[in-house]
N, C-alpha and C positions, 0 to 999 in steps of 0.2 A: 637379745638381738640389738645390734648397734644402731645408733641414730642414722648412720649412713645407709644401712640396708633398708631401714623403714622409709626414709625419703626416696630411695631408689624405687621401692615397690609402689609408693604413692604416685610418683611421676610416670612410671611405666603404665600403671593402671589408667591414669588420665589420658595418656597418649593412645593406649589401645582402645579406650572408649571412643575417642575421636575417629580412629580408623574404622572401627566396626560401624559407627553411625553412618559414615559415608559409603561403606560397603552395602548396608541395608538400603540406604536412599538410592544409591546407584542401581541396585537390583530392581527397585520399585519403578524407576523412571526408564529403564532400558526395555522399551516395548519392541524394538526392531533390532536386527543384526547390526545395523550401522549405529544405533544408539549404544549398543554394548561394546562394539569393537572400536569405534572412533567418536564416541560421545555425540552421535547424531550430527556431526560437523558443526557443533554449536559451542565450542569452548569460548569462554569470555576472555577479554584482553588480559586482565590481571591474573586470571587462573593460568593461562598459557605462559605468561612471563615468569611466574614463580615456579610452575611445574616443570617447564622446560629447563630452567636453571637448575632445579634440584636434580633432574634426570641427568644433566650433563656433568654435574660435579658431585660425585658419590662419596661413600664412606672412605674411598681411597684418599680423596682430598682432605678429609677430616683426620683419618688415622694414619695412613701410610705416607702421605706426602711430607709431613713434618719430620717423620722418622728418617726419611732419605735425605732431607736437607741436613739433619744432624749427621748422618753417616758420611755423606759425600761433600757437604759444604755448599758454598755459593755456586760452584760449578754445576751442581744438580739443580739449584734453585731456579735456573733458567726454565725448568719444567713448569714453573708458575705461569709462563706465557701460554699455557693451555687455556687460561681464562680468555685469551684472544683467539687462539687457533681453532679451538672447538667451535665457537660461534662463527668463525670465518667460514667454515663449511656450510653453516646455515645461511649465511649471506649469499653464497654461491648457488645453493640449491633449493632452499625451502620455498621461496615465493613461487618459483616456476613449478615445483611439484604440487603446491597447493592449487595453482591454476589448472593443471591437468586433472587433479583429483576432483575439483569442482566441476570441470567441464564434462568429464566422462564417468564420474561416480565411483572412482577407484576407492577401495577399502584397504588393500594391501599393495606394497610396491611390486610384489610378484605379478599382480593383475596388470599393473602399469607396464612392466617390462615385457610381459607376454604379448600384450596388445601392440606395443610399439615395435617389437622385434618380430612379431608373428611367429612365435615359437615357445615351447614350454621348457626347454632346457635351462634357460635363464631364470625361469620361475623356480625350478627345483633348486638351482644353485643359490638363489636368494633365500629360500627357506633354510638351506644348509648353513648359510652364513648367519642367519638369525639364530639358529640353534647353537652353532659353534660359538657365537658371541654370548648368548644369554645364559646357557647352562654353566660354563666355567666362571663367567663374570658374576653371576648370581651366587654360585657356590662360594666364591672368595668373599663376597660381601656377608653372606650368612655365617660363614665360619669366623669372620672377623668380629661379628656381633657376639658369638659365643665366647671368643677369646676375651673381648672387652669385659663381659660380665663375670668371667672367671677371675680376672684380675681384681675387679671391683668388689667381688664377694670374698676376696682372699682365698680363692680356691674352693669355696663352698659349693659353687655351681660349676660342674665340669663343662669343658668347652663343647663337647658333643651334645650333652643334655640341654645346655643353654641355647645352642644353635637350633635344635629341633623345636624347643618351646617358643623361642622368639620368632621362628619362621611361621608358626601356625597361624598367627593373627594376620600376617601378610598374605598367606594363602587364602584365608577366609575373605578378607575385604577385596582382594584383587579378583578372585574367582566370582564373588557375588556381584560386585558393582561394575566390573569392566573398566575401561579407560577413564570414564567419568569419575569413578571413585578414586582411581590412581591419581588423577589430576588434582582433585580437591584435597586429598591427603598430602600430595606433593607441595601444595601451597604452604602448609604448615611446616613440612619438612625443610623447605628452602629457608624459611625464617630461622628455624632451629639450627640448621647447618651453619649459616653465617654467624648467628649469635654465639654458638658454641666455639667456633674458631676464634672469634674476637675475645671472648672471655678467657679462653685458654692462653691466648697470646698475652693478655694483660697479666695473667697469673705468672707466666714466665718472665715478663718484663719486671714485675714487682719483685720476684725472687732474686732477680739480677741486681736490683737496687736502682732501677730506672734507666732512662735512655742514655745518659752520659756514662753511667757505670758499665752498661752493656757495650758501648762503643770502645770504652777504655779497655775492657777485657778482650774484645775482638782485636784491638791493636796489638796487645801483648801476644795473643795467639798467632796473629799474622807474622810476627817477627820470628816465629819458631818453625821447625819442620815437623811438628807434631801432627799426626793425622793418619787416616787409613791409607792414603796414597802418598804420604810424604810430601815431596816437592815436585813441581812440574818439569824439572830438569831442562828448562830452556827449549822445549820442543815446540817452538812457534808461539808460545804463550808466556815467555819469560821463565826465570827460575825462582818460583815463589811457592809459598805454602799452598798446597793443592786445594785447601778449603776456600781459598780466595782467588783462584785463577782457573781458567779453562786451559787444559793441557794441549793446546795447538788446534789446528784445523782438522787434521785427520791423522790416524796412526795406522801404519801398515801391519797391523797385527793379524794373527789368524783367528782372533776372537777370544772371548772369555772362556777359560778352561783349556785353551791351547797356548795362548801367549797373552799375558795380562798387559793391558795398556800402561804406559809409564805416566805417572803423575795423575792418574784418574781416567775414568771411562768417558767422561762427558766432553769429548772434543766438539768443535763447531759442527762437524757433519753428524755426529751422534745426536746432538741436541736437535738439529734440524729434522732428522729422520724420526726421532722420537716424537717430535711435535706432529709429524705426518701421521704417526700411529694414533695419537690422541685425537686427531681430526677425524679418525674413523668412528668416533662416538656419534657425531651428527650425520655421518654418511651411512651408518648402519641402518638396516631396514626399519628398525623401530622408529627412527626419526622421520622417515617418510610418512608413517602413519600419524605421527604427531602433527605433521603439516596438514594432512587430510582432515584432521579433527577440528580445524579452526573455521570459524564463520567467515573470516577474511584475514588478509595478511597484516592487519594493523598491529598485532602484538610482536611481529617478527623483529622489526628494527629496535624498539626499546629493549627487548630481551637480549638481543645480540650486542648492542652498544652499551646500554646503561646497566642492566642487571648483571650481565656476564662480564664483558670486557672491563668496565669501570669498577663495579662494586666487588665482584669476586676477585678481580685483579688487585684492588686495594687491600682486600683481606689477605690474599696470599703473599704479596710482596712485603707486607709489614708484619701482620700478626703470625703468619706461619713462619716467617723468618725469625721472629722473636723466639718461637718455640724451638725450632731446629737448631739455630746457631747459639741461642742462649743455653741450650742443654750442655754444651761443652764446658761452660763456665759454672754449671750448677751441680757438678758431680758425675754426670753421665759419661765423661771422658776421663778415664783413670789417669792417663798420661798428663793431662792438663792439671788435674788435681795434685798429682805428685810433683809437678814442676812448680807448684805454688802460685799459679796465675789464675786459679779459679776464684769465683766470687762467693760461692756457697757450696754446700754438699747436700742439697735438698733431694737430689735424684740418685738412684743407684747407678753403678757403673754398667753401661749398656753396650760397651765396645765389642762384646762377643756375639755380634749379629743379633742383638736383642732390641734393635731400634724400633721394632713394631710395637713394643710396649711403652714407648715414650709418652704418648698422650694420656693413657690411663694413669701413669705415674704423676702427671701434672694434676689430674683430677684428685688423686688421693692426698695431695698437699692440703686440700681444703676439708679433709675428712673430720678433723677435730674442731676447726673454727667455724665452718659453714657446711655442715653435712647436707643441708637442703640443696646447696649449689652442686655437690657431687651428683645428687639425684637428677638435677636439671641437666647438667652437662652430659650425663650418661644417656639420657633420652635424646639430647641433641645428637650425640654420636650414633645412637641406634637409628634415629630418623635419617641421618645422612647415609648410613649403610643400606637402609631399606628403600631409599628414594629411587635409585637407579634400578635396583632389582625388581621393584614392583612394575615399573614401566616395561621392562624387557619381558617379564612374565606375561603381562597382558598382551603385548603386541605379538610375541612369538606364538602364544596360544591362538591368536586370531589368524596368523599365517598358516599354522597347522590346519585350522578349520577351513579357511577359504581356499588356500592354494593346494591342499592335498585332499582333505575329506570331501569338500564340496566340488572341487574340480574333477576328481577322478572316481569317487565312490557314490556321491549323491548330489548330482547337479541341481536338483529341484528341492534341496533341503530348505525347510521352512525357517522362519526367524527363530522359533523356539528350539528347533534342532541345532541350528548354528550356535546359539547361545550355550546350549548344553555341551556341545563338543568344544566350544571355546573354553568352558570351565574345566573340562577334562584335560584339555591341552595345557592349561595353567598348572593343574595338579601334576601332570606328567613332568613338566619342566622343573617345578619345585622339588618333586621327588627325586628326579635324576640329579639335580644339583646337590641335594642333601646326601644322597647315597655316595656320590663321588667325594664330597667333602668329609664324610664320616669315615669311609673305609679306605680312601686313598688320597690323603691330603697332599702327598707328594705329586701325584698325577694332577691334582687340582691346580697346584702352583704352576706346573708345566703348561697345562691347558689355558690357565688364566693369562699367561704371557702372550697367548695367541689372539685373544679376543679382539682388542682394539685394532691390531694389525689386520685382522680379517675384515673388520668394518671398513678400513681404508681402501681395501681392494674393490669396493663398490664404486669408487670415483669414476672410472672409465664408463661404466654403465650409466651412471647419473649424468655424466658429461654428454653422452650420446643423446639421451632423452631430452636434455634441457638446452644443449648448445650445438652439438656437432652431428648433423645427420649423416655424415660420411662414414661414421663408425658403424660397422655392420653387425648383424646378429652373430655371424660366425666368429668375427674377430673379438668382439666383446665377451662372448661366452667362453671361448677357448682361453682368452687372456685372463679372465677371472679364475677359471679352474687352475691354470698354471701358476697364477699369482698366489693362490691359496697354498699350493704345494710348496712354492718358494718360501713363503712365510714359515711353514712348518719346518723346513729343513735348514733354516737359519736361526731357529730357536732351539732350546734344549730338548724340546719334545722330538725334534727330528733326530737328534743324536740317540735318544732312547729307542726310536723305531729302528734306526740303523743297527744299534747294538743287539736288538732282538733278533736280527737276521745275521748276526755274527760278523759285522764289519764296522769300521770306524770311519766317520766322515773326516775329510781332510781339513775341515775348518771347524771352529767352535761356534758359540753363540755370538751373533752380531759381528761377523768378520769385518776387518778394516774399520772398526767402530762405526758401522752403518747398521741401524736398527732393522729388524726383520721386515718392518713395514716398508722401508726403502727398498730392500732387496725384492720383496714381493711386487712392488709397483714397477721396478725396472723390468722384471720378467713379464708382468701383466701388459704393460705398454709395448714392450719389445715384441710381443706376440700379437696384441690387438691391432697395432698400427699396420704392419705389413699384411696380415691376414685380411684386414678390412680393405686394403688397397687391391688385393687380389680377388675379392668376392663382391665387387660392386655389381648391383643389379638394378636396372632402371625401374622395374615395378616396385621393388622393395624401397628404393630411394623415394619414389613418388609417394608411397604410403607413409614413410617417416616424415616427409615434408609437410604432410597435413598437420602434424603436431607442431612442427617448427613455424609454419606459417601462422597458425593460431597464436603461438606465443609472441611472434614478432608483431602481429597486429595489435596486441594488447599492451606490450611493454616497450615499444620502440622509444628510445630517448628523444627528447626534443632536439632540434638541430643545434641550438645554442649549447647544449651539453655534450654533443658528440665529440666536440674538440677536446673534451676532458678525458676521453678514453685513454689516450697515451699517457696522460698524467696519472690516471688511476693505476695503470700498469706499472709505471715508474715508481710510484709511492709504494705499491705492494711488494714489488721485487726488492726494492731497497730495504724495506723493513724486514723482510724475511732474511735477506743476506746479512745485514748488520745486527738485527735484533736477536735472531735465533739461529743464525747460520755461521759460516766461516768468519764473517766480520766481527763476531762477538768477541774474538780474542783481543780486539782493540780495547774492550772494556776492562781488561785485567789491570791496567795501570795508567789509563789516560787521565784519570782524576787522582793520581797519586799511587805509588807502588804499595802493594799490600803490607810491606814491612816498614813503611814510612811513618807509621804512627798517626794518631788523630790529627796532630798539627800538620802533617804532610798530606792529609787527605783534603781535597778541594772542598768537599761538602761535609767534612767531619765524619764520614762513614766510608767503608771500603769502596774502592773504585768500582769493583764488579757489581756491588749492590746499587751504587748510584747509576751505573750504566743500565741495569735492569729497570730501575724506576723510571729513568728517562725514556727508555723504549716502551715501557708500559704506557706512559702518557702519550707517546707518539702512536702507539698501536691503537689506543682508544680513538685518537684523531683519524687514523686510517679507517677504522671500522665505521666511524660516523660518515666519513666521506663516501665510502662504498654503499653503506646501507641507505643513507638519506640523500646525499648530493647526487650520487649516480643511480638512485632509485632502485637499487637491487633488492630492497626489502620493504618498499612502500606499497600502498594500495594502488593497483592499476587504474589508470584514468578511465578506461572503458570497463563497464560491468561485464562480468563473466556469465554467459548464459549456460546454465546447467542443462545438459542434454539428457542426463539420467539422474533422477532424484534418489532412488533407493533400489539397490539391486539384490536385496536379500532373498527374494522368493523366486528368482528366475534362473534359467540355466544358461542363458547367453552371457558372453563377456560384455563388459561395459562398452567397449568400442563397437561391438556388433549391434548392441541396442541403439547406440548413438548414430549408427549408419556411417561410421568412419572407416569401415573396411578393416575391422579388428582381426584378432588372431584367428587363423584358420585352424580350429582345434578338432 
């Protein structure tokens, strides 16, 4: 047995021991349903900061993101802005959801929506979104862990066997300890995720010969037309190597598979709508439960601004870029190597759609000189892949229990019964994810593409509950349902459904280079707004205003800050437009053309990279302004009076107990 395999086994054993410990401890401390499902609303500041960050940035950040930076270049690296757009959703919604959860004792978002809208259809749709998000998303993470260990053991452990074995421990600690166990394991997983990306980035930079050598190699690459997409052909973004330029604002294509975009997929509109999709991570039902689990909103701002926007952003815009762009110069791009502009041949040629194996190949570079480091990095990757999955397993199991079993089958279910069915729910979700991943990996990929776009479709419902009382139950419910359908039929999965019925859709995936999340939201709001206008009802409006009046009483801005509201709007819209939207094309050559060489680059790095770093810094400033200055994530000045402490053993809805005129069920 090689030293690499021994160290791999040692670090995995240590990691699993930590996981099982918190599973057992969580099971011992979970006396009530709320203890099990939302950690008794007592998550501490640092636990939430680290756990929420780990949940937001999964194994995709660790394994998939560097591979796509390698495949598509800096035009895809704009996706690193999800370090800001994911927590931006939290800035908009988490504090207000926490206040409602504290006030009315909500455990799941389905309970909140059902009480607010006085209807159960939105509750069912919320559970559907949770399942459609969690099962494929979890399946992708688990299969990726099997693939990782298959590569690291040189094929000794098959993908399927590795996936099932590695998933067993996750199932045990999540089902045993509930959200508290998930949160405490996530704290370690967050540290391992960041540490692993930094070390892998340093390996890539070292293989390239250092910072100056890397930039010199990029300058040579930028002067060629080598790459998957060739050059951008002057479509609004200049005629440059597509690795170093955004191919215009939008392209009027029929979509991938119908008409391939010229010069690359990642137009300004595509980047913007893809960021919308990733905003779905913190608008998905699971994050509503994360908000309910806190003792107060104190952790929200530091998590959103410093842990996510600043720290994860720093890691992605530098160390992930080292991995992805450095790979071209290290042997992963055969055309670069053949042209004689590579710096080394440390990596195998990955141009034949093998970019998913990039990160494990970096690990293997250390197999002979530091086998212990391979073991450590492998556990870092495993932790990253399991961090998000564990949270979605736990919260989806809670929603199955609270919103289906307890609501319709056993309204007086005891705490013990709810915990039992919560564990069964977790087992069901893991089993479903593993079965799909094992027997239909193609379907898993198709479904996985839908997950975050589905989460983004929750925005109108959340906006209604937290900001806009004029959005009605009928409008939001129908808009959500139609938005989900629109997402499906602008993804490859929709084409598969159409094909099964013998016809072909007239568009492909992401037509007009607009992500399915964008199409879904256009349909969602296109239905929600007019239907809401036509279904206004004085009694329903009065009921909804009870929630909004409560929020306004507790979070109204001081008069001296109200004048900053237009400033906040202006900063946010400008950042979205120029940082991750149509205005991003300016970054292609504002600091020097991609083919100008190091001497022609203002900051000695490609213009598009400098533009991304600049707007990352501005984005951190925007998040600080919103979260702290505009008090969108700070502790309310007035204490929140909890009308319901624990609703585990009762049949009434939270709002009915609180006397707020809740759901007429």
